[in-house]
KOLZATOR-335471 format. One record per residue: residue in three letters; chain; x, y, z of N, C-alpha, C in turn. Coordinates in nm, 4 decimals, padded with zeros to 6 digits. Layout:
<nodes>
  resn  chain     neast    nnorth       nup    caeast   canorth      caup     ceast    cnorth       cup
   ALA      A         X         Y         Z         X         Y         Z         X         Y         Z
...
</nodes>
This chain:
<nodes>
  resn  chain     neast    nnorth       nup    caeast   canorth      caup     ceast    cnorth       cup
   MET      A   03.7463   00.6395  -03.1272   03.8466   00.5528  -03.1860   03.7859   00.4683  -03.2971
   LYS      A   03.8585   00.4554  -03.4055   03.8131   00.3748  -03.5193   03.8877   00.2408  -03.5181
   LEU      A   03.8116   00.1350  -03.5208   03.8664  -00.0001  -03.5085   03.8345  -00.0818  -03.6324
   ALA      A   03.9335  -00.1528  -03.6844   03.9113  -00.2510  -03.7908   03.9222  -00.3897  -03.7297
   VAL      A   03.8237  -00.4732  -03.7582   03.8241  -00.6118  -03.7118   03.8210  -00.7030  -03.8345
   ILE      A   03.9207  -00.7888  -03.8458   03.9256  -00.8864  -03.9545   03.8954  -01.0234  -03.8942
   PRO      A   03.7750  -01.0775  -03.9175   03.7391  -01.2070  -03.8600   03.7913  -01.3209  -03.9469
   ALA      A   03.8817  -01.4008  -03.8934   03.9478  -01.5040  -03.9739   03.9589  -01.6335  -03.8943
   ARG      A   03.8595  -01.7173  -03.9045   03.8649  -01.8445  -03.8336   03.9506  -01.9448  -03.9113
   GLY      A   03.9887  -02.0519  -03.8454   04.0782  -02.1476  -03.9093   04.0098  -02.2628  -03.9790
   GLY      A   03.8780  -02.2781  -03.9650   03.8115  -02.3993  -04.0106   03.7412  -02.3919  -04.1429
   SER      A   03.7969  -02.3237  -04.2417   03.7322  -02.3161  -04.3723   03.7195  -02.4556  -04.4329
   LYS      A   03.6024  -02.4882  -04.4859   03.5754  -02.6226  -04.5365   03.5922  -02.6321  -04.6885
   ARG      A   03.5311  -02.5410  -04.7626   03.5315  -02.5544  -04.9086   03.6700  -02.5313  -04.9679
   ILE      A   03.7440  -02.4361  -04.9092   03.8836  -02.4139  -04.9478   03.9640  -02.4224  -04.8186
   PRO      A   04.0244  -02.5370  -04.7894   04.0967  -02.5528  -04.6632   04.2040  -02.4457  -04.6438
   ARG      A   04.2078  -02.3906  -04.5220   04.3054  -02.2872  -04.4844   04.2952  -02.1652  -04.5762
   LYS      A   04.1739  -02.1374  -04.6189   04.1499  -02.0307  -04.7169   04.2089  -01.8971  -04.6739
   ASN      A   04.1969  -01.8628  -04.5467   04.2359  -01.7286  -04.5037   04.3860  -01.7040  -04.5085
   ILE      A   04.4663  -01.8126  -04.5114   04.6117  -01.7938  -04.5194   04.6726  -01.8666  -04.6390
   LYS      A   04.5900  -01.9251  -04.7227   04.6380  -01.9859  -04.8471   04.6983  -01.8759  -04.9350
   LEU      A   04.8085  -01.9077  -05.0029   04.8748  -01.8064  -05.0849   04.7884  -01.7705  -05.2053
   PHE      A   04.7652  -01.6406  -05.2208   04.6908  -01.5866  -05.3344   04.7828  -01.4868  -05.4037
   HIS      A   04.8209  -01.5183  -05.5255   04.9121  -01.4314  -05.6007   05.0367  -01.3975  -05.5169
   GLY      A   05.0856  -01.4986  -05.4428   05.2121  -01.4848  -05.3723   05.2048  -01.4387  -05.2278
   LYS      A   05.0839  -01.4055  -05.1792   05.0700  -01.3599  -05.0406   04.9548  -01.4338  -04.9730
   PRO      A   04.9617  -01.4506  -04.8398   04.8462  -01.5088  -04.7714   04.7219  -01.4254  -04.7988
   MET      A   04.6102  -01.4917  -04.8222   04.4884  -01.4202  -04.8576   04.4567  -01.3076  -04.7591
   ILE      A   04.4734  -01.3335  -04.6304   04.4388  -01.2329  -04.5296   04.5235  -01.1068  -04.5424
   ALA      A   04.6389  -01.1171  -04.6063   04.7282  -01.0016  -04.6190   04.6643  -00.8874  -04.6969
   TYR      A   04.5737  -00.9185  -04.7885   04.5113  -00.8130  -04.8689   04.4184  -00.7271  -04.7831
   ALA      A   04.3434  -00.7905  -04.6944   04.2578  -00.7148  -04.6021   04.3429  -00.6331  -04.5057
   ILE      A   04.4493  -00.6943  -04.4543   04.5376  -00.6235  -04.3606   04.6018  -00.5031  -04.4269
   ASN      A   04.6564  -00.5240  -04.5458   04.7243  -00.4136  -04.6149   04.6277  -00.3005  -04.6492
   ALA      A   04.5038  -00.3352  -04.6867   04.4056  -00.2310  -04.7181   04.3742  -00.1490  -04.5942
   ALA      A   04.3568  -00.2162  -04.4818   04.3267  -00.1445  -04.3571   04.4417  -00.0526  -04.3177
   ILE      A   04.5641  -00.1029  -04.3290   04.6810  -00.0212  -04.2926   04.6960   00.0959  -04.3885
   THR      A   04.6866   00.0676  -04.5186   04.7085   00.1709  -04.6208   04.6035   00.2807  -04.6141
   SER      A   04.4825   00.2467  -04.5705   04.3764   00.3474  -04.5636   04.4120   00.4603  -04.4682
   GLY      A   04.4874   00.4308  -04.3640   04.5312   00.5326  -04.2682   04.4219   00.5859  -04.1785
   ILE      A   04.3072   00.5189  -04.1725   04.1962   00.5754  -04.0952   04.1715   00.5037  -03.9628
   PHE      A   04.2433   00.3937  -03.9380   04.2151   00.3152  -03.8190   04.3149   00.3421  -03.7073
   ASP      A   04.2633   00.3495  -03.5850   04.3494   00.3629  -03.4678   04.4047   00.2273  -03.4252
   HIS      A   04.3255   00.1235  -03.4444   04.3694  -00.0130  -03.4171   04.3157  -00.1041  -03.5266
   ILE      A   04.3974  -00.2015  -03.5667   04.3560  -00.3050  -03.6617   04.3826  -00.4383  -03.5940
   ILE      A   04.2777  -00.5184  -03.5764   04.2935  -00.6456  -03.5079   04.2390  -00.7592  -03.5930
   VAL      A   04.2878  -00.8786  -03.5637   04.2344  -01.0003  -03.6237   04.1688  -01.0823  -03.5141
   SER      A   04.0457  -01.1243  -03.5389   03.9734  -01.2121  -03.4473   03.9829  -01.3538  -03.5017
   THR      A   04.0548  -01.4404  -03.4311   04.0751  -01.5760  -03.4812   04.0842  -01.6761  -03.3671
   ASP      A   04.0553  -01.8004  -03.4017   04.0718  -01.9128  -03.3094   04.1952  -01.9943  -03.3440
   ASP      A   04.2749  -01.9474  -03.4402   04.3804  -02.0272  -03.5012   04.5168  -01.9622  -03.4774
   ARG      A   04.6098  -02.0380  -03.4215   04.7416  -01.9830  -03.3882   04.8227  -01.9464  -03.5117
   GLU      A   04.8131  -02.0245  -03.6180   04.8890  -01.9926  -03.7390   04.8384  -01.8634  -03.8023
   ILE      A   04.7072  -01.8457  -03.8057   04.6512  -01.7209  -03.8574   04.6963  -01.6036  -03.7717
   ALA      A   04.6960  -01.6228  -03.6397   04.7387  -01.5162  -03.5487   04.8838  -01.4772  -03.5742
   LYS      A   04.9695  -01.5758  -03.5977   05.1106  -01.5451  -03.6227   05.1285  -01.4679  -03.7528
   ILE      A   05.0594  -01.5119  -03.8577   05.0709  -01.4428  -03.9865   05.0178  -01.3004  -03.9747
   ALA      A   04.9070  -01.2826  -03.9028   04.8526  -01.1480  -03.8816   04.9564  -01.0598  -03.8129
   GLY      A   05.0211  -01.1135  -03.7099   05.1249  -01.0371  -03.6410   05.2411  -01.0048  -03.7324
   ASP      A   05.2793  -01.0993  -03.8172   05.3896  -01.0757  -03.9117   05.3577  -00.9619  -04.0079
   TYR      A   05.2280  -00.9430  -04.0378   05.1871  -00.8364  -04.1292   05.1523  -00.7065  -04.0559
   GLY      A   05.1764  -00.7040  -03.9258   05.1729  -00.5770  -03.8540   05.0444  -00.5395  -03.7847
   VAL      A   04.9559  -00.6373  -03.7604   04.8329  -00.6041  -03.6897   04.8253  -00.6817  -03.5578
   GLU      A   04.7284  -00.6449  -03.4756   04.7191  -00.6989  -03.3405   04.6225  -00.8177  -03.3335
   VAL      A   04.6549  -00.9100  -03.2444   04.5639  -01.0205  -03.2113   04.5547  -01.0214  -03.0589
   PRO      A   04.4741  -00.9310  -03.0012   04.4765  -00.9099  -02.8560   04.3967  -01.0106  -02.7742
   PHE      A   04.3279  -01.1037  -02.8398   04.2486  -01.2031  -02.7685   04.2267  -01.3230  -02.8599
   ASP      A   04.1866  -01.4356  -02.8008   04.1487  -01.5549  -02.8773   03.9976  -01.5553  -02.8972
   ARG      A   03.9553  -01.5860  -03.0186   03.8116  -01.5991  -03.0413   03.7637  -01.7330  -02.9832
   PRO      A   03.6583  -01.7324  -02.9035   03.6095  -01.8578  -02.8452   03.5553  -01.9517  -02.9521
   SER      A   03.5643  -02.0807  -02.9255   03.5257  -02.1819  -03.0240   03.3786  -02.1712  -03.0639
   GLU      A   03.2937  -02.1286  -02.9712   03.1503  -02.1190  -03.0047   03.1214  -02.0072  -03.1041
   LEU      A   03.2185  -01.9200  -03.1278   03.2032  -01.8144  -03.2286   03.2905  -01.8404  -03.3512
   ALA      A   03.3327  -01.9661  -03.3686   03.4222  -01.9977  -03.4795   03.3770  -02.1199  -03.5580
   ASP      A   03.2471  -02.1499  -03.5537   03.1995  -02.2645  -03.6313   03.1424  -02.2192  -03.7644
   ASP      A   03.0889  -02.3135  -03.8402   03.0409  -02.2839  -03.9758   02.9139  -02.1992  -03.9785
   HIS      A   02.8461  -02.1888  -03.8658   02.7139  -02.1268  -03.8657   02.7081  -01.9938  -03.7905
   THR      A   02.8196  -01.9484  -03.7364   02.8187  -01.8249  -03.6584   02.8063  -01.7035  -03.7499
   PRO      A   02.7062  -01.6179  -03.7309   02.6934  -01.4972  -03.8138   02.8041  -01.3959  -03.7824
   THR      A   02.8129  -01.2957  -03.8668   02.9172  -01.1946  -03.8522   02.8966  -01.1065  -03.7293
   VAL      A   02.7739  -01.0606  -03.7063   02.7503  -00.9599  -03.6022   02.7958  -01.0061  -03.4638
   PRO      A   02.7633  -01.1278  -03.4189   02.8121  -01.1689  -03.2865   02.9642  -01.1752  -03.2770
   VAL      A   03.0305  -01.2109  -03.3862   03.1774  -01.2167  -03.3861   03.2362  -01.0779  -03.3667
   ILE      A   03.1812  -00.9806  -03.4376   03.2327  -00.8437  -03.4253   03.1951  -00.7850  -03.2896
   ALA      A   03.0757  -00.8154  -03.2406   03.0353  -00.7669  -03.1082   03.1301  -00.8209  -03.0007
   HIS      A   03.1674  -00.9478  -03.0116   03.2632  -01.0052  -02.9160   03.3973  -00.9333  -02.9234
   ALA      A   03.4430  -00.9050  -03.0456   03.5706  -00.8353  -03.0621   03.5654  -00.6951  -03.0010
   ILE      A   03.4548  -00.6255  -03.0243   03.4405  -00.4903  -02.9691   03.4421  -00.4942  -02.8168
   GLN      A   03.3639  -00.5847  -02.7603   03.3578  -00.5921  -02.6146   03.4942  -00.6293  -02.5560
   SER      A   03.5670  -00.7158  -02.6234   03.7011  -00.7529  -02.5769   03.7941  -00.6325  -02.5786
   CYS      A   03.7805  -00.5485  -02.6806   03.8643  -00.4283  -02.6893   03.8219  -00.3242  -02.5849
   ILE      A   03.6938  -00.3114  -02.5617   03.6454  -00.2213  -02.4564   03.7003  -00.2663  -02.3211
   ASN      A   03.7057  -00.3978  -02.3007   03.7597  -00.4506  -02.1757   03.9078  -00.4178  -02.1587
   LEU      A   03.9755  -00.3911  -02.2707   04.1160  -00.3508  -02.2658   04.1319  -00.2014  -02.2387
   GLY      A   04.0179  -00.1305  -02.2322   04.0213   00.0126  -02.2065   04.0167   00.0986  -02.3307
   TRP      A   03.9874   00.0374  -02.4458   03.9813   00.1138  -02.5705   03.8459   00.1833  -02.5824
   ASP      A   03.8464   00.3070  -02.6294   03.7237   00.3837  -02.6495   03.6786   00.3648  -02.7943
   VAL      A   03.6082   00.2568  -02.8186   03.5707   00.2179  -02.9548   03.4415   00.2886  -02.9951
   GLN      A   03.4450   00.3621  -03.1059   03.3275   00.4374  -03.1506   03.2739   00.3881  -03.2848
   GLU      A   03.3626   00.3713  -03.3820   03.3218   00.3201  -03.5134   03.4065   00.1987  -03.5453
   VAL      A   03.3412   00.0981  -03.6008   03.4077  -00.0304  -03.6230   03.3821  -00.0783  -03.7652
   CYS      A   03.4885  -00.1217  -03.8308   03.4747  -00.1772  -03.9654   03.5145  -00.3238  -03.9629
   CYS      A   03.4195  -00.4092  -03.9952   03.4481  -00.5503  -04.0166   03.4980  -00.5655  -04.1601
   ILE      A   03.6207  -00.6135  -04.1750   03.6767  -00.6382  -04.3082   03.6975  -00.7883  -04.3220
   TYR      A   03.6315  -00.8487  -04.4162   03.6467  -00.9927  -04.4346   03.7880  -01.0253  -04.4851
   PRO      A   03.8383  -01.1440  -04.4522   03.9776  -01.1756  -04.4872   03.9997  -01.2175  -04.6322
   GLY      A   03.8923  -01.2531  -04.7045   03.9095  -01.3016  -04.8414   03.8719  -01.2001  -04.9460
   VAL      A   03.9378  -01.0823  -04.9421   03.8951  -00.9709  -05.0287   04.0152  -00.9092  -05.1024
   PRO      A   04.0761  -00.9824  -05.1956   04.1939  -00.9279  -05.2642   04.1655  -00.8056  -05.3504
   PHE      A   04.0394  -00.7815  -05.3841   04.0056  -00.6674  -05.4695   03.9529  -00.5480  -05.3894
   ILE      A   03.9669  -00.5509  -05.2585   03.9168  -00.4417  -05.1757   03.9915  -00.3120  -05.2072
   SER      A   03.9216  -00.2013  -05.1986   03.9789  -00.0693  -05.2281   03.9862   00.0144  -05.1011
   THR      A   04.1027   00.0729  -05.0759   04.1159   00.1618  -04.9599   04.0270   00.2840  -04.9758
   ASN      A   04.0077   00.3283  -05.0996   03.9202   00.4429  -05.1234   03.7769   00.4114  -05.0827
   ASP      A   03.7325   00.2877  -05.1086   03.5984   00.2472  -05.0665   03.5859   00.2503  -04.9149
   LEU      A   03.6888   00.2028  -04.8450   03.6866   00.2055  -04.6988   03.6699   00.3476  -04.6470
   CYS      A   03.7456   00.4396  -04.7067   03.7395   00.5792  -04.6612   03.6055   00.6437  -04.6945
   MET      A   03.5558   00.6199  -04.8163   03.4276   00.6793  -04.8547   03.3132   00.6254  -04.7703
   ALA      A   03.3171   00.4973  -04.7404   03.2105   00.4382  -04.6593   03.2130   00.4936  -04.5172
   HIS      A   03.3328   00.5193  -04.4643   03.3407   00.5794  -04.3306   03.2824   00.7202  -04.3315
   GLU      A   03.3146   00.7979  -04.4328   03.2575   00.9321  -04.4445   03.1050   00.9248  -04.4537
   GLN      A   03.0557   00.8261  -04.5271   02.9113   00.8103  -04.5425   02.8466   00.7714  -04.4095
   LEU      A   02.9152   00.6882  -04.3315   02.8628   00.6490  -04.2009   02.8434   00.7716  -04.1122
   LEU      A   02.9427   00.8607  -04.1123   02.9349   00.9798  -04.0290   02.8293   01.0779  -04.0801
   ALA      A   02.8198   01.0910  -04.2120   02.7294   01.1906  -04.2698   02.5839   01.1460  -04.2704
   SER      A   02.5611   01.0145  -04.2821   02.4244   00.9658  -04.3012   02.3481   00.9455  -04.1711
   GLY      A   02.4203   00.9219  -04.0628   02.3536   00.8889  -03.9383   02.3030   00.7462  -03.9336
   ALA      A   02.3376   00.6647  -04.0350   02.2948   00.5251  -04.0394   02.3737   00.4423  -03.9381
   HIS      A   02.3199   00.3254  -03.9069   02.3903   00.2351  -03.8158   02.5076   00.1662  -03.8853
   TYR      A   02.4895   00.1332  -04.0144   02.5938   00.0641  -04.0902   02.6052   00.1245  -04.2303
   VAL      A   02.7220   00.1033  -04.2921   02.7413   00.1313  -04.4347   02.8192   00.0133  -04.4927
   PHE      A   02.7752  -00.0355  -04.6081   02.8450  -00.1473  -04.6709   02.8371  -00.1351  -04.8233
   PRO      A   02.9336  -00.1928  -04.8955   02.9356  -00.1802  -05.0416   02.8435  -00.2804  -05.1094
   VAL      A   02.7847  -00.2357  -05.2193   02.7028  -00.3211  -05.3043   02.7440  -00.3014  -05.4491
   ALA      A   02.7102  -00.3987  -05.5317   02.7328  -00.3876  -05.6759   02.6054  -00.4302  -05.7472
   SER      A   02.5891  -00.3827  -05.8699   02.4674  -00.4150  -05.9443   02.4783  -00.5527  -06.0090
   PHE      A   02.3649  -00.6229  -06.0133   02.3611  -00.7500  -06.0851   02.3887  -00.7236  -06.2337
   PRO      A   02.4622  -00.8142  -06.2999   02.4936  -00.7912  -06.4419   02.3727  -00.7992  -06.5336
   SER      A   02.2664  -00.8671  -06.4896   02.1429  -00.8773  -06.5669   02.0251  -00.8389  -06.4783
   PRO      A   01.9158  -00.7903  -06.5374   01.8006  -00.7518  -06.4561   01.7446  -00.8695  -06.3770
   ILE      A   01.7295  -00.8516  -06.2468   01.6785  -00.9608  -06.1642   01.5323  -00.9912  -06.1957
   GLN      A   01.4597  -00.8945  -06.2534   01.3192  -00.9170  -06.2868   01.3028  -01.0154  -06.4033
   ARG      A   01.4122  -01.0381  -06.4783   01.4071  -01.1292  -06.5929   01.4703  -01.2640  -06.5606
   ALA      A   01.4914  -01.2937  -06.4332   01.5504  -01.4216  -06.3931   01.4600  -01.5376  -06.4334
   LEU      A   01.5238  -01.6508  -06.4672   01.4513  -01.7681  -06.5142   01.4648  -01.8841  -06.4158
   ARG      A   01.3580  -01.9585  -06.4018   01.3585  -02.0814  -06.3225   01.3762  -02.1988  -06.4179
   ARG      A   01.4754  -02.2864  -06.3895   01.4960  -02.4032  -06.4758   01.4152  -02.5202  -06.4215
   LEU      A   01.3340  -02.5800  -06.5068   01.2462  -02.6900  -06.4694   01.3156  -02.8244  -06.4915
   PRO      A   01.2649  -02.9322  -06.4303   01.3316  -03.0635  -06.4399   01.3538  -03.1117  -06.5829
   ASN      A   01.2681  -03.0738  -06.6763   01.2831  -03.1209  -06.8145   01.3775  -03.0333  -06.8965
   GLY      A   01.4376  -02.9324  -06.8313   01.5327  -02.8466  -06.9009   01.4739  -02.7188  -06.9554
   SER      A   01.3424  -02.7073  -06.9538   01.2796  -02.5829  -06.9983   01.2856  -02.4791  -06.8860
   VAL      A   01.2438  -02.3578  -06.9167   01.2505  -02.2507  -06.8174   01.1174  -02.1783  -06.8076
   SER      A   01.0989  -02.1115  -06.6936   00.9842  -02.0226  -06.6771   01.0318  -01.9007  -06.5997
   PRO      A   00.9769  -01.7840  -06.6263   01.0231  -01.6638  -06.5568   00.9768  -01.6608  -06.4118
   PHE      A   01.0624  -01.6124  -06.3241   01.0227  -01.5911  -06.1852   00.9167  -01.4813  -06.1763
   GLN      A   00.9309  -01.3800  -06.2620   00.8354  -01.2689  -06.2621   00.7819  -01.2501  -06.4046
   PRO      A   00.6836  -01.3294  -06.4443   00.6354  -01.3257  -06.5836   00.5813  -01.1900  -06.6255
   GLU      A   00.5438  -01.1069  -06.5293   00.4899  -00.9758  -06.5672   00.5951  -00.8871  -06.6347
   TYR      A   00.7230  -00.9240  -06.6202   00.8300  -00.8451  -06.6821   00.8891  -00.9117  -06.8055
   ALA      A   00.8290  -01.0208  -06.8516   00.8869  -01.0970  -06.9623   00.9012  -01.0140  -07.0893
   ALA      A   00.8111  -00.9203  -07.1119   00.8161  -00.8398  -07.2345   00.8722  -00.6990  -07.2108
   THR      A   00.9165  -00.6693  -07.0894   00.9688  -00.5363  -07.0587   01.1127  -00.5237  -07.1062
   ARG      A   01.1461  -00.4128  -07.1696   01.2828  -00.3910  -07.2138   01.3757  -00.3832  -07.0922
   THR      A   01.4946  -00.4412  -07.1051   01.5868  -00.4439  -06.9911   01.6217  -00.3033  -06.9434
   GLN      A   01.6321  -00.2076  -07.0371   01.6693  -00.0709  -06.9977   01.5586   00.0001  -06.9207
   ASP      A   01.4396  -00.0584  -06.9211   01.3279   00.0014  -06.8479   01.3087  -00.0599  -06.7089
   LEU      A   01.3936  -00.1551  -06.6724   01.3795  -00.2233  -06.5440   01.4716  -00.1605  -06.4392
   GLU      A   01.4232  -00.1555  -06.3178   01.5019  -00.1012  -06.2073   01.6207  -00.1928  -06.1785
   PRO      A   01.7422  -00.1389  -06.1639   01.8574  -00.2252  -06.1355   01.8473  -00.2884  -05.9974
   GLY      A   01.9010  -00.4075  -05.9849   01.9089  -00.4752  -05.8562   02.0527  -00.4791  -05.8086
   TYR      A   02.0725  -00.4883  -05.6782   02.2073  -00.4848  -05.6200   02.2268  -00.6019  -05.5249
   PHE      A   02.3532  -00.6414  -05.5096   02.3857  -00.7468  -05.4136   02.4987  -00.6998  -05.3225
   ASP      A   02.4992  -00.7557  -05.2035   02.6012  -00.7242  -05.1039   02.7373  -00.7713  -05.1554
   ALA      A   02.8344  -00.6813  -05.1596   02.9665  -00.7153  -05.2116   03.0425  -00.8102  -05.1197
   GLY      A   03.0034  -00.8187  -04.9927   03.0681  -00.9113  -04.9008   03.2139  -00.8783  -04.8736
   GLN      A   03.2490  -00.7491  -04.8722   03.3867  -00.7086  -04.8469   03.4069  -00.6510  -04.7077
   PHE      A   03.3215  -00.5571  -04.6706   03.3360  -00.4946  -04.5389   03.2049  -00.4325  -04.4958
   TYR      A   03.1960  -00.4049  -04.3640   03.0818  -00.3341  -04.3057   03.1349  -00.2332  -04.2045
   TRP      A   03.1080  -00.1077  -04.2285   03.1320  -00.0058  -04.1265   03.0084   00.0005  -04.0368
   GLY      A   03.0301   00.0177  -03.9085   02.9149   00.0309  -03.8196   02.9479   00.1055  -03.6927
   LYS      A   02.8454   00.1620  -03.6326   02.8602   00.2251  -03.5011   02.8755   00.1148  -03.3952
   THR      A   02.9553   00.1417  -03.2943   02.9750   00.0442  -03.1867   02.8416  -00.0010  -03.1277
   SER      A   02.7508   00.0935  -03.1061   02.6212   00.0606  -03.0463   02.5427  -00.0359  -03.1341
   ALA      A   02.5518  -00.0216  -03.2654   02.4784  -00.1097  -03.3563   02.5306  -00.2532  -03.3483
   TRP      A   02.6623  -00.2665  -03.3488   02.7216  -00.3999  -03.3373   02.6828  -00.4654  -03.2046
   LEU      A   02.6955  -00.3905  -03.0959   02.6703  -00.4474  -02.9636   02.5225  -00.4794  -02.9424
   GLN      A   02.4343  -00.4053  -03.0090   02.2909  -00.4344  -02.9996   02.2497  -00.5502  -03.0911
   GLY      A   02.3401  -00.5921  -03.1773   02.3085  -00.7014  -03.2677   02.2152  -00.6638  -03.3802
   LEU      A   02.2168  -00.5365  -03.4219   02.1265  -00.4924  -03.5280   02.1609  -00.5595  -03.6604
   ASN      A   02.0588  -00.5957  -03.7346   02.0771  -00.6578  -03.8653   02.1490  -00.5628  -03.9601
   LEU      A   02.2494  -00.6136  -04.0296   02.3317  -00.5296  -04.1169   02.2516  -00.4693  -04.2324
   HIS      A   02.1748  -00.5526  -04.3006   02.1056  -00.5055  -04.4205   01.9831  -00.4205  -04.3888
   LEU      A   01.9184  -00.4494  -04.2777   01.7966  -00.3753  -04.2442   01.8258  -00.2427  -04.1755
   ASN      A   01.9508  -00.2202  -04.1381   01.9862  -00.0984  -04.0639   02.1040  -00.0244  -04.1256
   GLY      A   02.1263  -00.0473  -04.2555   02.2411   00.0153  -04.3193   02.2066   00.0891  -04.4464
   VAL      A   02.3012   00.1700  -04.4922   02.2948   00.2327  -04.6237   02.4134   00.1810  -04.7041
   THR      A   02.4091   00.2049  -04.8340   02.5043   00.1370  -04.9213   02.5936   00.2322  -04.9995
   LEU      A   02.7087   00.1779  -05.0347   02.8040   00.2437  -05.1236   02.8158   00.1572  -05.2484
   ILE      A   02.7855   00.2122  -05.3654   02.7919   00.1341  -05.4890   02.9363   00.1282  -05.5377
   ILE      A   02.9838   00.0052  -05.5649   03.1187  -00.0123  -05.6188   03.1087  -00.0895  -05.7506
   PRO      A   03.2134  -00.0850  -05.8339   03.2072  -00.1539  -05.9638   03.1949  -00.3050  -05.9479
   GLU      A   03.1164  -00.3642  -06.0338   03.0924  -00.5085  -06.0271   03.2205  -00.5889  -06.0434
   TRP      A   03.3142  -00.5396  -06.1254   03.4343  -00.6185  -06.1523   03.5242  -00.6321  -06.0296
   ARG      A   03.5021  -00.5463  -05.9293   03.5829  -00.5554  -05.8070   03.5155  -00.6398  -05.6992
   VAL      A   03.4142  -00.7140  -05.7365   03.3455  -00.8006  -05.6412   03.3609  -00.9448  -05.6881
   VAL      A   03.4384  -01.0214  -05.6151   03.4648  -01.1602  -05.6505   03.4381  -01.2477  -05.5287
   ASP      A   03.3426  -01.3373  -05.5402   03.3085  -01.4290  -05.4316   03.3920  -01.5547  -05.4471
   ILE      A   03.4805  -01.5819  -05.3522   03.5742  -01.6939  -05.3644   03.5336  -01.8029  -05.2654
   ASP      A   03.4575  -01.9011  -05.3146   03.4076  -02.0083  -05.2285   03.4554  -02.1471  -05.2702
   THR      A   03.4993  -02.1609  -05.3948   03.5400  -02.2916  -05.4456   03.6783  -02.2799  -05.5098
   PRO      A   03.7471  -02.3927  -05.5320   03.8760  -02.3863  -05.6025   03.8656  -02.3192  -05.7392
   ALA      A   03.7548  -02.3394  -05.8097   03.7372  -02.2738  -05.9396   03.7267  -02.1225  -05.9228
   ASP      A   03.6545  -02.0782  -05.8188   03.6469  -01.9346  -05.7891   03.7865  -01.8789  -05.7640
   TRP      A   03.8641  -01.9533  -05.6864   03.9994  -01.9096  -05.6498   04.0862  -01.8911  -05.7747
   GLU      A   04.0845  -01.9901  -05.8630   04.1653  -01.9836  -05.9842   04.1230  -01.8659  -06.0715
   ARG      A   03.9935  -01.8464  -06.0858   03.9427  -01.7355  -06.1671   03.9827  -01.6010  -06.1062
   ALA      A   03.9750  -01.5911  -05.9740   04.0113  -01.4667  -05.9065   04.1593  -01.4361  -05.9231
   GLU      A   04.2437  -01.5378  -05.9141   04.3874  -01.5148  -05.9323   04.4194  -01.4678  -06.0740
   LEU      A   04.3510  -01.5263  -06.1718   04.3730  -01.4836  -06.3102   04.3305  -01.3384  -06.3286
   LEU      A   04.2150  -01.3019  -06.2729   04.1683  -01.1638  -06.2835   04.2625  -01.0689  -06.2107
   TYR      A   04.3079  -01.1091  -06.0923   04.3981  -01.0238  -06.0157   04.5286  -01.0015  -06.0919
   ALA      A   04.5833  -01.1075  -06.1506   04.7079  -01.0954  -06.2268   04.6894  -01.0009  -06.3452
   MET      A   04.5779  -01.0148  -06.4152   04.5513  -00.9280  -06.5298   04.5374  -00.7818  -06.4881
   MET      A   04.4599  -00.7577  -06.3812   04.4399  -00.6209  -06.3361   04.5697  -00.5611  -06.2814
   SER      A   04.6518  -00.6431  -06.2168   04.7800  -00.5942  -06.1666   04.8701  -00.5522  -06.2818
   ASP      A   04.8732  -00.6338  -06.3865   04.9575  -00.6014  -06.5032   04.9116  -00.4724  -06.5697
   LYS      A   04.7816  -00.4455  -06.5654   04.7272  -00.3236  -06.6273   04.7347  -00.2030  -06.5341
   GLY      A   04.7787  -00.2252  -06.4096   04.7867  -00.1162  -06.3124   04.6514  -00.0685  -06.2639
   SER      A   04.5514  -00.1577  -06.2666   04.4153  -00.1183  -06.2277   04.3833  -00.1462  -06.0815
   LEU      A   04.4808  -00.1988  -06.0063   04.4567  -00.2289  -05.8654   04.5403  -00.1381  -05.7765
</nodes>
């Protein structure tokens, strides 16, 4: 059985009620829910939350909330893996035969159903514990600069200061959209990055929304891409 878990706690600090705040006319969590449903690959789609309003909205959008997330797994410092492991074990306790699990974060309006499907295929074909999307840094990480107190800069890696950018190995960052994983990997608490392989996605589809300014910029980009039919 393939399970999607959308972890959506109620206590967002930087953007209050971020997971259900309206983004381009819909609650933010609706984009993750709709992507999971539209992909057609999941046997069950659930939301793990400690918040009754989030649970109601999730139900309104057609997914299950079969348990309450305990408060000790809903604070600012709880990592992703224990939250998903709790969700899996709760579903196993319901009698579900959970084999592959995809954690889909709730704040991902640019998520692609095609990426979800390709990453699942990669999980099965690669034999890896996890698969997750990454995007390339827009500039070479080897040419990063450190800003000093007086406003001047120094290179983090001075040995690359004279190297042409096209000759430098590209660097990648975690897109922070979703993680496919084997049930055993989640339950064992295996580190996502140290036990996974990656799917490269376009940089423009990776938007980290942590501040009100991020939110406004993301909405403008989403509106533009929607008008162009690129989403």
